[in-house]
NUMI-369350 format. One line per field, with one value per residue (C-alpha): residue number from 1; residue in one letter; chain; x, y, z. Coordinates in pm, 1 decimal, padded with zeros to 6 digits. Layout:
% NUMI-369350
k (NUM_...)
r (A_...)
c (A_...)
X (X_...)
Y (Y_...)
Z (Z_...)
***
This chain:
% NUMI-369350
k (1_2_3_4_5_6_7_8_9_10_11_12_13_14_15_16_17_18_19_20_21_22_23_24_25_26_27_28_29_30_31_32_33_34_35_36_37_38_39_40_41_42_43_44_45_46_47_48_49_50_51_52_53_54_55_56_57_58_59_60_61_62_63_64_65_66_67_68_69_70_71_72_73_74_75_76_77_78_79_80_81_82_83_84_85_86_87_88_89_90_91_92_93_94_95_96_97_98_99_100_101_102_103_104_105_106_107_108_109_110_111_112_113_114_115_116_117_118_119_120_121_122_123_124_125_126_127_128_129_130_131_132_133_134_135_136_137_138_139_140_141_142_143_144_145_146_147_148_149_150_151_152_153_154_155_156_157_158_159_160_161_162_163_164_165_166_167_168_169_170_171_172_173_174_175_176_177_178_179_180_181_182_183_184_185_186_187_188_189_190_191_192_193_194_195_196_197_198_199_200_201_202_203_204_205_206_207_208_209_210_211_212_213_214_215_216_217_218_219_220_221_222_223_224_225_226_227_228_229_230_231_232_233_234_235_236_237_238_239_240_241_242_243_244_245_246_247_248_249_250_251_252_253_254_255_256_257_258_259_260_261_262_263_264_265_266_267_268_269_270_271_272_273_274_275_276_277_278_279_280_281_282_283_284_285_286_287_288_289_290_291_292_293_294_295_296_297_298_299_300_301_302_303_304_305_306_307_308_309_310_311_312_313_314_315_316_317_318_319_320_321_322_323_324_325_326_327_328_329_330_331_332_333_334_335_336_337_338_339_340_341_342_343_344_345_346_347_348_349_350_351_352_353_354_355_356_357_358_359_360_361_362_363_364_365_366_367_368_369_370_371_372_373_374_375_376_377_378_379_380_381)
r (X_X_X_X_X_X_X_X_X_X_X_X_X_X_X_X_X_X_X_X_X_X_X_X_X_X_X_X_X_X_X_X_X_X_X_X_X_X_X_X_X_X_X_X_X_X_X_X_X_X_X_X_X_X_X_X_X_X_X_X_X_X_X_X_X_X_X_X_X_X_X_X_X_X_X_X_X_X_X_X_X_X_X_X_X_X_X_X_X_X_X_X_X_X_X_X_X_X_X_X_X_X_X_X_X_X_X_X_X_X_X_X_X_X_X_X_X_X_X_X_X_X_X_X_X_X_X_X_X_X_X_X_X_X_X_X_X_X_X_X_X_X_X_X_X_X_X_X_X_X_X_X_X_X_X_X_X_X_X_X_X_X_X_X_X_X_X_X_X_X_X_X_X_X_X_X_X_X_X_X_X_X_X_X_X_X_X_X_X_X_X_X_X_X_X_X_X_X_X_X_X_X_X_X_X_X_X_X_X_X_X_X_X_X_X_X_X_X_X_X_X_X_X_X_X_X_X_X_X_X_X_X_X_X_X_X_X_X_X_X_X_X_X_X_X_X_X_X_X_X_X_X_X_X_X_X_X_X_X_X_X_X_X_X_X_X_X_X_X_X_X_X_X_X_X_X_X_X_X_X_X_X_X_X_X_X_X_X_X_X_X_X_X_X_X_X_X_X_X_X_X_X_X_X_X_X_X_X_X_X_X_X_X_X_X_X_X_X_X_X_X_X_X_X_X_X_X_X_X_X_X_X_X_X_X_X_X_X_X_X_X_X_X_X_X_X_X_X_X_X_X_X_X_X_X_X_X_X_X_X_X_X_X_X_X_X_X_X_X_X_X_X_X_X_X_X_X_X_X_X_X)
c (A_A_A_A_A_A_A_A_A_A_A_A_A_A_A_A_A_A_A_A_A_A_A_A_A_A_A_A_A_A_A_A_A_A_A_A_A_A_A_A_A_A_A_A_A_A_A_A_A_A_A_A_A_A_A_A_A_A_A_A_A_A_A_A_A_A_A_A_A_A_A_A_A_A_A_A_A_A_A_A_A_A_A_A_A_A_A_A_A_A_A_A_A_A_A_A_A_A_A_A_A_A_A_A_A_A_A_A_A_A_A_A_A_A_A_A_A_A_A_A_A_A_A_A_A_A_A_A_A_A_A_A_A_A_A_A_A_A_A_A_A_A_A_A_A_A_A_A_A_A_A_A_A_A_A_A_A_A_A_A_A_A_A_A_A_A_A_A_A_A_A_A_A_A_A_A_A_A_A_A_A_A_A_A_A_A_A_A_A_A_A_A_A_A_A_A_A_A_A_A_A_A_A_A_A_A_A_A_A_A_A_A_A_A_A_A_A_A_A_A_A_A_A_A_A_A_A_A_A_A_A_A_A_A_A_A_A_A_A_A_A_A_A_A_A_A_A_A_A_A_A_A_A_A_A_A_A_A_A_A_A_A_A_A_A_A_A_A_A_A_A_A_A_A_A_A_A_A_A_A_A_A_A_A_A_A_A_A_A_A_A_A_A_A_A_A_A_A_A_A_A_A_A_A_A_A_A_A_A_A_A_A_A_A_A_A_A_A_A_A_A_A_A_A_A_A_A_A_A_A_A_A_A_A_A_A_A_A_A_A_A_A_A_A_A_A_A_A_A_A_A_A_A_A_A_A_A_A_A_A_A_A_A_A_A_A_A_A_A_A_A_A_A_A_A_A_A_A_A_A_A)
X (-00226.9_-00044.5_-00396.1_-00562.8_-00228.1_-00283.7_-00655.6_-00626.3_-00750.1_-00466.2_-00507.9_-00738.9_-00852.4_-00978.2_-01366.1_-01519.5_-01858.1_-01909.0_-01656.0_-01600.2_-01800.9_-01626.5_-01272.6_-01353.9_-01502.3_-01180.7_-00937.1_-01150.5_-01141.6_-00779.2_-00643.9_-00827.4_-00814.5_-00437.7_-00438.8_-00613.7_-00403.5_-00109.8_-00269.1_-00302.1_00051.4_00215.9_00025.3_-00120.5_-00447.5_-00721.4_-00962.0_-01306.8_-01554.4_-01786.5_-01497.2_-01392.6_-01756.2_-01775.9_-01439.0_-01549.3_-01851.2_-01717.1_-01442.0_-01647.0_-01894.0_-01573.2_-01430.6_-01707.0_-01831.2_-01491.5_-01475.1_-01793.2_-01704.0_-01361.6_-01523.8_-01714.4_-01403.8_-01217.2_-01357.2_-01314.4_-00956.5_-00822.5_-00413.2_-00301.3_-00008.9_00169.2_00320.7_00637.2_00686.4_00442.6_00073.8_-00182.5_-00263.7_00166.4_00107.6_00062.4_-00336.8_-00260.8_-00032.2_-00298.6_-00547.7_-00396.7_-00314.7_-00699.8_-00817.8_-00596.4_-00662.0_-00643.1_-00361.6_-00251.0_00035.8_00231.0_00230.8_00558.0_00547.1_00562.8_00277.6_00077.0_-00344.6_-00505.4_-00655.6_-01030.6_-01007.1_-00780.5_-00532.7_-00195.2_00007.9_00297.6_00561.2_00597.3_00875.0_00851.9_01207.1_01455.8_01678.4_01378.8_01401.1_01577.1_01840.4_01635.6_01349.7_01596.6_01736.0_01347.1_01245.6_01554.5_01439.3_01115.8_01284.7_01444.1_01173.4_01028.4_00805.2_00752.1_00873.3_00964.3_01055.7_00729.1_00958.6_01064.5_00620.1_00578.9_00832.7_00714.3_00295.7_00191.7_00529.5_00579.1_00855.4_00734.0_00872.7_00747.7_00835.7_01233.5_01526.8_01841.6_02011.9_01720.8_01874.6_02247.4_02105.5_02294.2_01989.2_01838.8_01868.5_02201.1_01997.5_01899.8_02275.5_02427.3_02523.8_02453.9_02035.0_01963.3_02137.4_01941.0_01620.6_01708.2_01719.3_01419.3_01253.1_01333.5_01242.3_00921.4_00802.7_00922.5_00672.6_00391.9_00428.2_00349.3_00097.5_-00070.3_-00045.4_-00397.4_-00532.1_-00342.2_-00440.9_-00840.9_-00793.6_-00631.9_-00941.8_-01175.0_-00995.5_-01018.6_-01378.2_-01506.3_-01292.5_-01076.6_-00718.3_-00418.9_-00432.5_-00136.2_-00015.2_00290.3_00431.9_00715.8_00774.4_01049.7_01293.7_01582.0_01776.0_01568.1_01631.5_01314.5_01193.5_00895.2_00613.9_00364.9_-00016.3_-00336.3_-00513.4_-00817.0_-00886.1_-01026.1_-00799.3_-00831.7_-00835.3_-00583.6_-00655.2_-00511.6_-00174.9_-00188.5_-00121.8_-00414.5_-00431.8_-00650.7_-00910.8_-01090.6_-01388.6_-01249.2_-01475.6_-01241.3_-01215.4_-01369.8_-01627.6_-01316.9_-01107.9_-01282.8_-01245.0_-00897.8_-00821.8_-01023.2_-00854.2_-00469.3_-00484.2_-00369.4_-00030.1_00033.9_00251.2_00479.4_00612.4_00819.5_00958.1_01068.8_01235.7_01406.4_01552.2_01365.8_01116.1_01072.8_00801.1_00815.4_00900.6_00751.8_00543.8_00685.4_00534.9_00540.2_00817.4_00561.0_00410.5_00761.5_00895.1_00615.2_00613.5_00973.5_00932.3_00665.0_00703.9_01064.2_01281.4_01042.2_01367.2_01469.8_01170.1_01378.9_01674.8_01521.9_01403.1_01000.5_00781.7_00453.7_00317.6_00495.9_00402.7_00240.8_00015.2_-00126.3_-00180.3_-00291.5_-00567.5_-00590.9_-00399.4_-00526.1_-00318.9_-00010.1_-00182.2_-00233.7_00150.7_00281.4_00097.5_00262.4_00563.2_00590.5_00537.8_00755.6_01006.1_00956.2_01012.3_01334.7_01505.4_01335.0_01375.0_01399.0_01306.5_01048.1_00923.1_00837.7_00717.8_00419.9_00370.5_00332.9_00054.3_-00134.8_-00158.4_-00243.8_-00564.1_-00618.8_-00682.7_-00916.6_-01113.4_-01125.2_-00992.5_-00772.2_-00834.6)
Y (02674.7_02455.0_02397.7_02335.7_02071.9_01922.9_01839.2_01706.1_01944.7_01926.6_01517.2_01285.7_01127.5_01508.8_01503.0_01291.0_01428.4_01354.8_01548.8_01817.8_02043.5_01993.6_02026.0_02346.2_02449.3_02321.9_02522.6_02824.7_02764.0_02742.9_02973.5_03295.2_03230.9_03221.4_03472.5_03744.6_03606.6_03717.8_04075.7_04149.9_04015.4_04200.0_04509.1_04541.0_04744.2_04518.1_04323.7_04471.5_04242.4_04300.0_04252.4_03948.7_03827.0_03881.0_03750.0_03387.9_03370.0_03383.7_03222.9_02890.7_02894.5_02911.2_02640.8_02433.4_02466.1_02471.3_02113.5_02025.9_02150.5_01961.9_01627.2_01585.2_01757.5_01541.9_01240.9_01400.1_01424.9_01109.3_01011.1_00756.5_00519.4_00426.8_00112.0_00020.5_-00349.2_-00468.5_-00493.2_-00470.7_-00839.2_-00878.9_-00663.2_-00800.5_-00784.0_-00578.8_-00294.3_-00313.7_-00208.7_00049.7_00199.1_00175.0_00392.2_00667.8_00618.3_00409.9_00192.2_00160.1_00008.9_00158.6_00045.8_-00069.2_00210.7_00419.9_00655.6_00739.7_00712.5_01073.1_01152.3_01158.2_01448.8_01607.2_01470.4_01355.3_01077.1_00887.5_00633.4_00310.3_00087.5_-00249.1_-00388.1_-00134.7_-00521.1_-00556.4_-00281.9_-00239.8_00046.4_00257.7_00222.4_00344.8_00631.2_00727.5_00729.9_00940.9_01213.0_01208.2_01254.5_01537.9_01699.1_01673.5_01403.4_01202.8_00829.1_00639.6_00261.7_00061.7_00114.6_00498.4_00612.3_00418.0_00661.2_00954.7_00892.1_00705.1_00772.7_00469.1_00203.6_-00090.5_-00354.2_-00656.3_-00504.1_-00437.6_-00625.3_-00604.9_-00409.1_-00110.4_-00050.6_00006.8_00323.2_00610.4_00829.1_00772.6_00515.2_00687.3_00968.7_00730.6_00608.2_00956.7_01035.6_01467.7_01471.2_01202.0_01372.1_01668.3_01453.3_01267.0_01647.7_01761.4_01461.4_01483.2_01872.3_01808.0_01488.6_01653.2_02006.8_01726.1_01502.0_01845.1_01965.9_01606.7_01587.5_01652.7_01461.4_01174.0_01166.3_01168.4_00904.2_00650.5_00741.5_00668.0_00308.6_00213.0_00278.2_00093.6_-00218.1_-00380.8_-00414.2_-00169.8_00141.0_00124.3_-00099.4_-00276.6_-00491.0_-00583.1_-00444.4_-00441.9_-00164.9_00022.7_-00255.3_-00522.1_-00511.2_-00545.6_-00282.8_-00237.9_00033.0_00192.2_00270.2_00366.0_00009.5_00070.6_-00362.7_-00593.1_-00679.9_-01062.6_-00975.6_-01259.6_-01488.5_-01774.3_-01627.4_-01640.7_-01317.9_-01169.6_-00935.8_-00608.0_-00517.2_-00208.4_-00313.4_-00512.5_-00671.2_-00642.3_-00281.6_-00095.8_00205.8_00469.6_00235.4_00371.0_00679.9_00746.3_00542.4_00762.2_01078.3_00864.6_00969.5_00582.0_00689.1_00947.8_00699.0_00670.3_00990.1_00807.9_00562.6_00900.2_00999.4_00689.8_00671.0_00361.0_00569.0_00860.9_01082.6_00990.4_00674.4_00356.6_00185.4_-00063.9_-00439.9_-00699.4_-00936.7_-01243.1_-01082.6_-00927.0_-01308.2_-01391.8_-01073.5_-01089.8_-01456.3_-01316.5_-00966.2_-00865.0_-00569.5_-00615.7_-00569.4_-00222.0_-00062.7_-00057.2_00099.1_00414.7_00453.6_00345.6_00632.3_00746.7_00828.1_00768.8_00831.7_00466.8_00525.2_00943.8_00748.7_00413.0_00316.8_00019.9_-00252.0_-00633.8_-00844.7_-00963.0_-00711.7_-00458.9_-00496.4_-00493.7_-00187.1_00001.0_-00158.3_00045.1_00348.6_00293.6_00197.9_00549.5_00721.3_00570.0_00653.1_00988.3_01055.3_01405.4_01745.9_01851.8_01484.0_01515.4_01805.8_01668.8_01347.7_01593.5_01809.3_01493.0_01352.1_01675.6_01670.1_01293.0_01360.7_01675.3_01474.6_01181.6_00952.4_00723.5_00321.4)
Z (-01060.8_-00777.9_-00615.5_-00956.0_-01032.1_-00682.6_-00725.0_-01062.5_-01265.5_-01540.4_-01526.5_-01746.1_-01457.2_-01348.2_-01443.7_-01164.9_-01169.1_-00792.4_-00696.7_-00931.4_-00758.0_-00367.6_-00543.9_-00704.6_-00378.0_-00205.7_-00454.4_-00471.2_-00091.2_00026.1_-00253.7_-00187.2_00177.2_00116.7_-00117.9_00142.3_00432.8_00193.3_00140.9_00491.7_00563.3_00314.1_00382.0_00039.0_00027.3_00166.7_-00065.8_-00063.8_00067.4_-00222.5_-00486.6_-00325.6_-00329.3_-00668.7_-00762.0_-00602.7_-00777.3_-01081.6_-01026.5_-00933.4_-01184.5_-01464.5_-01315.0_-01268.1_-01637.1_-01756.5_-01615.5_-01756.3_-02121.0_-02102.2_-02000.3_-02304.6_-02483.5_-02449.2_-02561.8_-02891.6_-02920.9_-03003.5_-02927.3_-03236.8_-03136.0_-03432.5_-03407.2_-03613.0_-03767.4_-03566.0_-03492.1_-03168.1_-03134.0_-03112.1_-02752.4_-02421.8_-02363.4_-02064.7_-02294.8_-02510.9_-02308.9_-02120.3_-02463.7_-02625.6_-02307.1_-02401.0_-02775.4_-03107.3_-03208.8_-03594.1_-03771.9_-03932.2_-04292.7_-04459.5_-04683.1_-04384.1_-04501.3_-04216.6_-04225.0_-04223.1_-03906.2_-03875.5_-03589.5_-03346.9_-03149.6_-03176.6_-03283.4_-03108.8_-03304.7_-03088.9_-03177.5_-02955.8_-03091.6_-03216.7_-03317.1_-03503.7_-03739.0_-04082.0_-04151.1_-04377.2_-04138.7_-03855.0_-04072.4_-04163.5_-03790.1_-03651.1_-03946.6_-03738.7_-03434.8_-03524.2_-03670.7_-03331.7_-03351.5_-03054.8_-03149.9_-02899.3_-02809.5_-02604.2_-02267.1_-02290.5_-02397.9_-02085.2_-01915.7_-02106.3_-02112.5_-01816.3_-01569.5_-01529.6_-01562.4_-01769.2_-01556.0_-01723.2_-02082.0_-02060.5_-01922.4_-01753.5_-02032.3_-01935.8_-01606.8_-01747.6_-01947.8_-01844.3_-01749.2_-01398.2_-01126.1_-01021.4_-00833.9_-00571.7_-00478.4_-00475.3_-00147.5_-00133.6_-00251.5_00020.7_00305.4_00215.9_00163.4_00522.8_00724.0_00566.1_00657.8_01054.2_01035.4_00893.2_01067.2_01370.0_01315.7_01183.7_01534.2_01716.3_01513.5_01487.8_01875.4_01995.9_01636.7_01761.3_02099.9_01971.5_01759.6_02009.8_02242.5_01959.4_01856.4_02241.9_02281.1_01984.2_01972.7_02221.4_02190.8_02185.9_01962.9_01794.6_01550.8_01507.4_01188.8_01032.2_00672.9_00457.4_00415.8_00276.5_00098.2_00221.4_00551.4_00800.4_01051.4_01269.2_01114.2_01332.6_01234.4_01446.1_01413.7_01194.6_01201.9_01461.1_01691.2_01609.2_01237.4_01134.8_01396.2_01204.2_01199.7_00776.9_00631.2_00426.9_00156.9_00280.0_00065.9_-00019.9_00130.2_00367.6_00682.3_00950.8_00885.6_01199.0_01135.2_01346.5_01076.0_00829.6_00905.3_00962.5_00632.2_00438.9_00597.5_00633.8_00968.3_01022.1_00920.7_01134.4_01390.3_01092.9_01142.4_01459.6_01185.1_01004.0_01271.4_01318.4_00985.2_00875.4_00658.5_00449.7_00365.4_00035.6_-00147.5_-00227.7_00000.2_00217.8_00192.5_00427.1_00460.6_00355.2_00067.7_-00091.3_-00114.1_-00359.0_-00545.9_-00595.4_-00790.0_-00977.4_-01060.8_-01223.5_-01085.8_-00761.1_-00522.6_-00696.5_-00552.3_-00177.1_-00354.9_-00207.5_00177.5_00191.2_00222.6_00415.0_00079.6_-00249.6_-00637.9_-00666.5_-00421.2_-00566.0_-00887.6_-00827.7_-00635.7_-00378.3_-00455.8_-00339.1_-00604.4_-00797.9_-01095.9_-00862.3_-00710.4_-01055.7_-01148.1_-00880.4_-00863.4_-01253.5_-01053.9_-00782.8_-01013.1_-01192.9_-00921.3_-00791.7_-01122.6_-01165.5_-00768.5_-00717.6_-00465.4_-00757.4_-00799.9_-00380.3_-00403.9_-00660.5_-00469.6_-00166.2_-00376.8_-00518.9_-00130.7_00043.5_-00249.5_-00152.1_00194.4_00192.4_-00115.4_00133.2_-00103.5_00099.7_00126.5)
***
């Protein structure tokens, strides 16, 4: 189940036809290998080879065709987003587009009668602004909520359904709520996280040393210049630090001296650079940043100070992402594709704020699992 979750078999985006077969193969490879190793390590009765082969074949085809079936079935199950005292036209175009990707939008009539559903699905009551509601409407919605029906403010719905904090839809009062955001300030969990980061970084650095050495040789053979790339990034509480990466672009990538957004198919990326980006090998030197205490394994990705100065003006609450240490991987990285614009930065900020608000050991484990799947499916940028 852990491997299935890591490879997005429980995600709405899980059924990518080009990767479904490969993902099923990897899930079975890892889970069955682990099962066999455990059975021998714990001195259980060895699994017969014929039984193992039969089991593997059956499960492979089961998962594959189950994925194909659910891929078609999910298109017939639609969520209904019931807007209270507002209409779809009152929503921002970005919010409207995002809701329509996952269901249909309906305005709830003033009499409160819900239009009958035309098929299977789930209803979500969404209140854009509670202040606009009349007292009898508030009481009616509270009764619905007490009966177990999902009733949310628009910001609350974003956090529940999309697992984001809608930075463009909330004001400062949202951050004074008693739940969330205070976890990032607790010393003890941060101390435990630091110990875990330090131990894991030292172990991985020792294990990855041969891969790092081969990467250095490959980079130096393909293009002139140092294999290690150093760049100033913004860290905890906005303090600058020097990040370490394997160079994946030409040495003269910024000859003009002006910082440039890196795009997904950036022509400045070398052939070796494209490969190590896909496999996330270019991030391995950041283990040294983790040992130094400048970064953590999980956290918002650190941005360049030149871009931060622009983004904090255009995006509300942008610098809140630096309430925790930046990470090698993060909640935004495993949920959103490569970003190279202000619009992309806003979407990633929503995920980063969700992480800061809900930071926990289990959430870190979730990010680790999804990062591992990203590496093995070569979904890096």
